[in-house]
N, C-alpha and C positions, 0 to 999 in steps of 0.2 A: 545399116548393118546392126542386127540386134542380137538377142540373148545367146550367151555362151553358158553352158551348163555350170552352175555354181560348184557342184561337187568336183568337177574336173579342175576348176580354178582353185578351189581350196586345197586339193591334193598337190597341185603345182606349188602353191604358196608354201605349204609346210615343207615340201622337199627342198625349196630354194631358200628358206629362211636360215640364215647363219646362226650359230650358237650365240646367244645374247650375252654381251658383256654387262657388268653392273651399270644400271641406268644412271646412277648419280643421286645425290641427296637433294632433298627439297631446299629451298632458300631458308626455310625455318621461320618464315614470316606469316604463315597462313592464319594463325590465330589473330595476330595484330591486323592483318588485312581484312578479316571478317568484320571488324568494327566499322569499316568504311564501305566494303563491297561484300554483300551477302550472297552466297551461293544457294539457289533454290532448285531443287530437283523437279524435273518435268517427268511425271510417271509415264512409263511406256508399257503397253501391253506385250507380254512375253511372246504371245502367239504371232505377232507381226514382225519381230526382229528388225526394228527400225534403226538401221546403222547409217546414220546421217552422213551425207557427203556434201550437201549444199542446202541452203535455205533461201526462201523468198517470202517477204511480207506481202500478203494479198492486197488488192486495191481497197478493200473495206477496212484495212488497217486493224482488223480483229482476228484474222486467221493467218496461220503460218503454213507455208508449203515446205515440205521436207522431201528432198530427193535422196535416195539411198544408194550405197555402193552395190546393193543387190539388184538394182534396176527398177525400183518402185518410186512412185511419187504419191505422197500422202498430203492431204490438207487437214490441218488440226485446228479446232476451235478450243479456246480456253487456255492456251499456252501463256497468254499475257496476264491472266488473272493473278491476283495477289497470292492465292493458294491454288495453283493450277491442278485441275482434274480434267485434262483435255479429252476430247473425242476425236478419233482419227478416221478419216475417210480415204480409201484408196482411190486415187484418180487414175493412175496408170501403172502398168507392170510390164515386165518382159524387156526392159531396156538393159544397158550395160554400164555399170559403175558411173553414175551421174555425178560429175564434179563441176557443175556449173548450171545454175537454174535462174531463170527470170520469167516474169509474167508480163507480156506486152500485147496490147490490142486483142485481148480475149484468148490468147494462147500461151502455153508455156514454151519457152525456148530452153532446151536442155542440151548440155554438152556431154556426150558419151565417149567411150573409148574410141569409137570409130566414126562419129559424125556429130554434127550439130543438127538437132531436130526441132521442128515446130509441132507441138502436140495440142490438140484441140478437142473440146467437147462440142461436137456439132449439134447433137439433138437435145442438149441441155439437161441430161439426166445425172450429171455430176461425175461421169466417167468418160475418159478419153476414148474417142472413136475415130480419130483421124491422126495419122502420123506422117509428117512430111519431112523429107531430108532437105535441109537448107544447104549443107555442104558435107561431103565426105572426101575432101581433097587430099587426105593423107592415108598412109597405109597402116595396117594393124596385123600383128601376127604373134604377139607374146603377151602373157597376162600382165606384165609390168608396163606395158605401153599405155599408160593412162593419158587422158586428155583433160586439161583443166581450162574451163571457159569462163570468161568475164561476164558480168552483166552488160547489156548493150551500152556502148558509149553514146555520146551526144548525137552521133550520126546513125545510131542503130547498129553499129558494127559489134560483133562478138570477137574478142581476141582469144585465141586458143594456144596454150602452151603445151607442147607435146613431149612426153617422156621418151628417153632413149629405150633401146632394147637391153634389158638387164644392166643398165648403167654404163656399159662399156661399148655398145654397138648401136648402129643405126641401120637396121636391116630393111626397113620399110620407108617409103618416101616421106620426107619431111619430119622423120622422127628426130627430136632434138632441135626443132625449130618452133617459132611462133608464127602463126598465120592470123591474119585479120579477115574475118568472114563478113561480107557486106549483107544487108538485108535481102539483096537479090541473089545471094549465094556465091558471089565472086570471091575467090580466095586470093589474098594478097600476102606474099611472104614478107615478114617484118624483120626477122633476125634469126641467126643460127647459133649453135653453141650451147644450147640448153641441155642440162643433164636430167635432173629429176625434180620438176616443179611440183608444188603442192599448194598453190594459191595464186590468184591473178586478179588484178583490179587496179583502179586509180589510186595514186597516193593522195596526200592532202591537198596537193596543188592541181589535181585532175589529170596527171600524167600516168600512163599505164606502166605498172610494175609487176613483177612476179616474185614468188618466194622460191629460192633454190636451196637444195639440201646438200649437206657435206658429202663428199665422195671424190671420184676422179676429177682432177682439175678444179676442185673446190675444197679449199682447206677447212672451211667451216660453212655453216648455213648463212644465207644472206638474202637481203632484198636487192633486186637489180632492176634498173629501168629497161624497158623494152624499146631500145633505141632503134628506129627504122634504119636498116642497113648495118646494124651492129652485130658483133660477134660476142656471145655471152661467155666464152671461155673453154668449152669442150670441143675439140676439133674433129671428133669422129664423124660429125654430120656434115662435113665439107662436101661429101659426095653428092649432095642434092643441089649444089649451086647451078648445075647444068639445067635444072628444072626452074631456076629463078634468075634468068639473065638480068632482070631489073635490079638485082642485088649487087651487080658489079662483080669485080674479080674475086676469086677465092682468097681469103686472108692468108697471110704468111703463117706457116706452121709455128706455133709457140715452142720455145725450148723447154725441156724438162730435165731436172728440176730447175726452177728459176724463182723469180719474184714477180708478182703481178705488176708492180710499179716499174720494173725493168722491161717487162714484155709490152707494156703500154706504149713504150717508145718505139718498139719494133713492129708491132701489129696495130696498124692505125684504126682498125675496126673494133679492137678489143674494148669492151665496156667494163669498167671496174665495178666491184661490189659497191653499192650505195651505202648499205648498212650491213656490217658483219655482226653476226650473233655468236659470241664466243661459245665454243662447243661445251655442252653440258651446263656451264654457268648460265647460259641463255638458250636452252633448248638443244635438242639433238636432231629434230626433224621438223622445222617450222612449216606451218601449213596455211590455212585460209586466213585472210585478213580483210578488214574493212575500216574505213575512216569514220570516226565519230562525228556525225552531222546532226546530233540531237540538240544542239544549241545550249549545252550546259546541263541537260537533264541527267547526264551520266557523270557529272562531276566536273572537275577543273581542267579536263583534258580535251576540250572540244577541238575538232579538226586535227586530231592526231590519229595515227594508225594503231589499230589493235590487232594483234596477230597471235594465233594459237601455236601449239607445238604438239605433234602427234605422240612422240615418245614419252615426254615428261608430263603431259597434262597440265600445262601452264598457259596463261595468257600474258603477253608482254606488250609494251608500247614501243612505238618508233616515231621519229620525226625526221623529215628530210629537207634539204635545202640545196640550191644549185649555186655552186661557187666556181668562178672562172669557167663557166659552161659545163661543169661536171657535177653530177648528183652525188651527194654524200649526206650523212646524218648520223643519228644516235639511236640506241635502243636502251630500254629501261625495264627492270622487273616490274610486274604489276600484280598478278594474282595466281597463286598456286592452289593445288588441291582438287582439280577436276577429276571425275570418276573414270575417265577413259581417254583414249587417244583422240585428240581434237583434230578434226579435218576442216571444219567450217565455223565461221562466226557470222552473226547477223544482228545489227541494231534494230530495236523495235521502235515504233512511233512514240511510245511513252518513256523511252530513254533507258531501256535495259539492254543487255547484251546476251543473246542466245549463243551457246557454244555446244557443239556436239560432235560425235564421231563414233569410232569403233576401234578395237584392237586388231581386227582383221586377221587374227591368228599370229600377229607379230608382237614382240615384247613392248609393252607400254607400262607406265608406272601406275596408272589408275587401276582400281580393283575390278572394274566391270568390263564385260566384253563390248558393250556399247551403251551409250547414255546421251541424253540431252539435258543440259542444265541452263539456268538463267542467272545472270549476275546483275544484281540490283544495287545501285548506290543508296546508302543509308541516309545521305544528306550531311554527314559529318565530313569535315575537310581534312584529308591526310596531309602531312608535311612531306612533300616529295620534291625531288629534282624534276621540275616540269619540262624543261627543254634545254638543250645545249646547242649553241651555234658557234661556228668558227669565226674568229676575227684575225686580222693580219698578224697580230702578235700573241694570240692565245685563244681564249674562248669566252663566250658570254653564257652564264648559267642563270636560268630563271627558275623560281621556286613557286610553290603553291601558297605559301604563307610568307610574311615578312621574316627575314632572318635576324638573328641576334647580331647587331652591327659589329660588336667587339670581336666576336668569334669569327664572323664572316670576313673581317678585314685582315685576318692573320694568314699569311701565305701557307703556314704549316697545316692549316685546316684542310688543304687540298692535297691528297696523296694521289700521285699520277704516275702511271707506267705506260709503256707502249709495247706493241708487238705486231708482228705480221705472220703470215703463213707461207709455206712453200707453195709455189704454183707449179703443180706437177701432175703427171699422169697417174701416179699411185693414188690410193684411196685416202682422202683427207690429208691433214697435216698437223703436226704439233705446232704450238706457238713458238716462233723463232725471232731472232734479232731483237731481243728485249732491250729497252732503254728505260731510264728513269728521269724524265724531265723535271725541272724545278720551277715552281711558281715563285716569281720574283716580286710581283706587285698585285694588289687587289683594289678595285674601285667598287664600292658598294653604292647602288643606286639610291637616289633620294628617298624612294618609297620602300627601300630594303627588300624589294621583290626580286631583285636580280643583282648579279655581280659580274664584273668583267675582270678576268685574270690574265696577267701577262706571264707567258711561259717561256722559259729558256730551254730550248731543246725540242721544239716541235719537230715531228718526223713525218714528212709527206709520205702517204701510202701506208701508214700504220694505224692500227686501232689504238686510240688513246683511252686508257682504262682509268676511270675516276673512282675514287673511294673516299667518302667524306664522313667517317664515323663520328667525328667531333662536332659536326655542324648542328646548330640548334636554331629553332625558330625564336621569334621574339617572346613567345610565351613558353619557351623552354622545352618544346617537343624535339625528340630525336627524329631524324629522317626515317620514314617507314622502310625505305630501301636506300642504302648509302652508296650503291654502285650505279654506274652508267658507263656506256661504251660508245665513243664517237669515232667513226671511220673517216680519217682525214685524207681524202684523195687529193685535195687541193688546199693550199694555204691561200686565203683571200689576197688578191692582188692589191697592194697599197695604192697603185695608180688608179684602179677602178673603184676603190673604196677609200676615199680620203680619210686621213687619220683623225680620230677624235682627240681633242686635247686630253691629256691624262687627267685622272680624277683627283690628283693631288689638291689639297685644300689651298695650296699656294697659287693655284691657277684658277681663272674664272671658268664657269661652265659655258658651253657653246649654245646656251639658250637663256632666256630671261624669265624671271618669276616675279609676279606682282601679287602680294598678299592682299586678300580682300579686306576692305574696311567694314563699316556698318552698312547693312543693306539687306534686302530680301534674298540676295544670292549667297549669303553667308553659308559656308559649308559645301557649296557647289564649286566644281573645278572645270574651267573652260580652257581648252588647248587651242591656240591659234597657230596656224602654219603659214609662214611667208617663204615661198619657194618658187618665185618666178623672176623674170628678168626685165620686164617692160613697164610695170605699173607701180613700182616703188612700194610693194607690200612690206618691205623691210622697215618702212616708215609708218605705214598705216596700221599694221597689226600691233606693234607696241603701243601706239596711241590709243587704239581701240581697247587694248587690254587695260590700260590705265583708267580709261573711262569706266569699264565694267568693274574694276577693282575698287576704285575710290567712291564712285557714286552709287554702286549697286551691290557691293559686297562679295562679288565673285572672286575666288582665287583664280589667277590667270597665268598660264605658261605659254610663252611664245617660242616656237621652234623655227629654225632657219635652215636653208640650204647653205652649207659652208664649204670652203675650199680646204686643201690639205693642211693649211695653217690654222684651221679653226675659225677663219674669218667669214662673216656674212658676205657673200660674193655674188651679186646679181650679174656680174659680167661673165660668169661661167657659161659657155655655150649650152643651148638646149634647143633641139636635141643634139647630142654628140654625133659627129660624123663617124667616129669609130664606135661601132655598136658594142664593143667590149668595155668601153668606159662607163662609169656610173657616177651619178650624183650622190649626195650624202646629206641626210637630214638627221643629225643626232638627237636622241631623246624621244624617238617615236614610241618607245615602250610606255611613255606617260599616257598614251591614248587608252591603255587598258583601265586606267582609273579616272578618265575624263567623264564628265557629265554632259559635255557638249563640245563639238568640234567646229571651229571657224577655219575654213580651209581655202587657201589660195595658192595653187601651184600651176606650173606651166611646163609641159613636155619633160617632166622629170623622168630620168631613167635610173631607177633605184635598184639596189641589190634586192634579191628575193626576200631576204630576212626583213628588210625595211618595208617592202610592199606588203608583207604578211601582217604588219601592224595595221596598215590601212584596211586590209581585207577583213581582219578580225573586228575592227571597229564597224565596218559596213554591216557586219553580221550581228552586231551587238544589240540592235534595237535603240541605240542612243542617237540623238539628233545631229544633223549635219547642216551647217550654214555654209553653203558653197558660193564663193564669190568669183566673179569675172572669169578668169582663165581656168578655174577648177574643172570645167567641163571638157578641157583638153589638158588635164593636169599631168598625165603620164604619157610616156613614149617608150615602146618596146618593153614595157614592164611585164612582170609575171601576170598571167591571166587571173582575173577574179572569177572564180568558179562557184556557182550556186546550183546545188543538186545536179552535179556533173554537166552543167551548161555554162559556157563562158558568157559573162555579163559585161557589157561596155558601160562607159560613163554616160552615154546618152540614155540608156535604160535606167541607170541608177538615179540620175539627177533630173530626168525628164526633158533633156535637150542637150545639144552639143554644138559647138562652134561650126558653122557652115559657111561663114563669110562675114564681111563687114557690111552691114546694111547702111549705117551711117558712114560718112567719109572718115577714113582712118587718120586719127590725129588732126583732122580738119573740122569735123562736125561734132558738137557736143550733144548732150542728151537731156531732154526735159521729161520727167516722169509724170504719167497721167494715171491717177488711181482709177481702177475699174469700178464703174458705178455700183454694181450690185455687191461689191466687196468692201465698200468704204467703211463698214462697221466691223470689219475683221479686226481682231485684237492686235495683229501686227501693224495695222495702220493707225492705231491710236496715237493721236497727237502729232502725226506726221504732216508737216507742211510742205513747202516747196521741195521738190526733188530735182536736183540738177547736178551735172558733173561733166567734166571734159571728155570722159570716155564716150566713144561712139556706140551706137546701138549694134549689138551682135544679132546676126541672123542665126537662130538656133533650130529653126523648124523649116521644113521644105515640103514640097509635094510628096516626096518619097517618105519623109519623116515629119508628118504633121504634128501639131500640138497635141500631146497625149490626152486621152480621156481621163486618165487618173491624176491629172494635174489641174490646179486651179490658179488662174492668172490673177495677181493682185495689182500689178502695175504694168502699164504699157510704156514704151520708150519712144518719144517723138524726136527724130533727128532734127537738129537746128542747123542753120546755114554756116555758123562759125563757132568759135570756142568761147563766146560771151554768154552769160546767163540770160540776158535780155534779147538775144538774137531771135529773129523770126523762125518759124518752122520751115523746114524744107518740104514744101507741099507735094513734091514729087515722090516723097517717101512716106508710106503709111506707118503708123505706130505699130510696133511689135512687142510681144511680151518680154519684159526684162526682169520681172520678179514673180515667182510662182511657188506654190507649195504642193507637196504630194507626200505619200507614205511609201515606205520601202520595206520589203521583207527579204532578208538574206537567208543563208544556209540554216540559221537558227530559228527561222520562222518567227522572228520578233519584229514587231511593227516599229519602224523608225520614222520620225518626222524629218522631212527634207524641206529646206528653204533655199531656193537658188535665185541669186541676185546677180545679173550679168554686168552691173556696174561694180565699182570697187577699187578704182585707182586711188592713190594717195591724195590726189587733188579732189576726187569725188568725195572723200571722207572729210574734207573741209566744209562740206555742206551739212547743215544740221539734220535735214530730212533723211539723208543717206545714213547718218549715224543712228538716228532714232529708229529708222526702219530695221537696221541690223540689230540694235540692242533689243528691240521688241521681239525680234525673231528668236533671240536667245531665250527670253522668258517663255515664249510660246513653245519652243523646242523642249525645254525641260519641264513642261507641264505647269508653269506658274503664270498662266495668262491673267489670273486674278490680281497679280502684282503689277501688271502693266499700267502705267499712269502717265498722262501727258505732262504732269508736273515733275516727274523724275528727271533729273538733270542728265543731259548728254554732252555737257560742255567739255571741250578739250582740256586736259590736265597739263599745265606747263606749256612750253613753246611747241608749236607745230608748224613747220615750214616745209610743206610737201614739195618735192621736186616734180617736174613734168615727166610724163611717161615717154618712153622711146628707148632706142638702142644706141644713140650717140652719147656714150657714157662720159667721155672726156668733156664734151660741151656741157652736159647736164650736171657734171660734178659727182657722178656715181663712181665709186671705187670700193674695193674690199675694205671692210672695217670690222673691228672686234664687236661682238654682240653688245657689250656694255655701252658702246657709242649710242645705241638706240634706247638706252634705259630711260 
């Protein structure tokens, strides 16, 4: 279904546009923002009227495709130049209001008001000459019935969010719904209840969200998750459930006026706003969004959502997390001063943000009818509230710079209010039910990059409005933006997120720290993680940390899986039978400042905010020393997503547990150095390698040893648990230590050393210790410091317990972290 006359459209638009109320004032931070993020104009030829509705970076990473609300697709060269003077080439025309664009397999995929199309240049002359309809499974009959399409997901599906008819009606099939369109053109209904979307795509965790505008049944603008089978809140589109029997029964009609928190209990399909954007303070008509996957090229906000606003011409940030199975999160001011109403944003390969749009004849704050601008990070670090997360008793706030510890430790530094909106059929809502919670305690992190605040008076279902005008960085900077807004749909369950001991100085930390002595590692920080239940890593990791600190100079922090009493507790089940339960590893924020990770976990089911620390580290380009059970270290965790693709531990580490090749707790392992790798730096000075751990089978016919991995050591199963036992000749040696490189979302090269030995008894062997210590030097790029004469002797007493699950017999029980000091 193609072109509708623009003049007719414009006339309808003008006739239907209500008298504009005052749009609201700027934040007043534009001049200060410009020191960190510079706005660069992209010149547009007046004769082309390029009113951008969506963008796509072309495969050559040098050209930008621009789809317009007038129905054109342009390809522009030179937009990414330092001083852009782009040239525009019209690829296609005659389409309808394109609000979704991608380029896949030699064709554009464009979402128009009435269809998703595949548009191809068959003869290679630079102009489209073939137009195929992938799907037109919805109706169209009114100018306001826009369609917003995602870029294809990992399976090639395009998700389409469909506007209602004039905000109050659903006169055509599936108006007010989201449909998932497969590459073959099959249409799958996802959810109902949408009002007026203006952006759709994955959040930072790879889950599909959309941007909703204030209006009927929507008190303010918001980001919402497109929950399959969900109801987004506007009931007028219930009439199409008869066309979607797979969606189940029609939801219960919500009451009006009410509160969303109240109606969630009545209407089981109702999906709450994940992030509410307070009206005018944080936009009036939020629009297109995209996650920063530039790997730090755009500043300190990697893997956060950046979202525009049509009316106010601003870009904001957002972060999301899943708590008790429900999505929620925060929004933050970012950059004001764009020249027109923003409809779309797009990150570039070199780390800039393209933003553009049009006023479309509607009131917008920017002075131009249409514009495209580029936002470049200047390289200076702003002092900002980086991220807010919910805790069982309050919130954790992370910052982009270390805070002034004295100021940050004062509860009065944190001004906090809450509010919600009426959930009603009428247009929008004022802020209602205001409260003023009090911050009663503050715990400042060791690195001063974050604080945990205890709040008396948390209100589930309310937006928590933060104002920190007195906060200062350690170098006395004020916050660039002192406001942030967290939507608290759920208060984290203390049963599924064990309590962290309070930060009072009178109580010990739930981790251990070993200050580095004299040695080559001076100034480097190694984080070691002991979070498994079988191989006594709670003993081996502190021992290894002491070796690295005393003999080699590395600062070392050991993190543990703890119970609700803050005790190191290997007896906690893993995995949990109850999938709502969660393990807990306090201190994972220290990974952000680690130079190397030594990691041993097993079937951990961690809260999403803790998994994010792992995922951020995996993307950081810093080395990973993965021991024994790390290759099955998580269970039911949040997916690790790289470039919109889920990545498992097998791919990350180069192998994963597929079974016991050696006899489990019956056959020990003798390491055999691979002949052509005997001169590898990691093997310097390594003598006999032996341990009581059996050989893991990590590779199969279906998953052979990867080409991007290099085996250093093979493991030969022995017939019993003695070091001089003969080999079990029925079992061939298999790789037990290998290296590889990994590139995550930030496209940074990380060194990986995976060693499938690693029990506490194994580390009694000098060869096992030296191999691991050498791997740390190799990982941090200090191969030249590896020496066979450097000591790996155990520091103090080390009496490792045997592996296994018979905890009472083995003497394993919960203990305070200092027990392992």
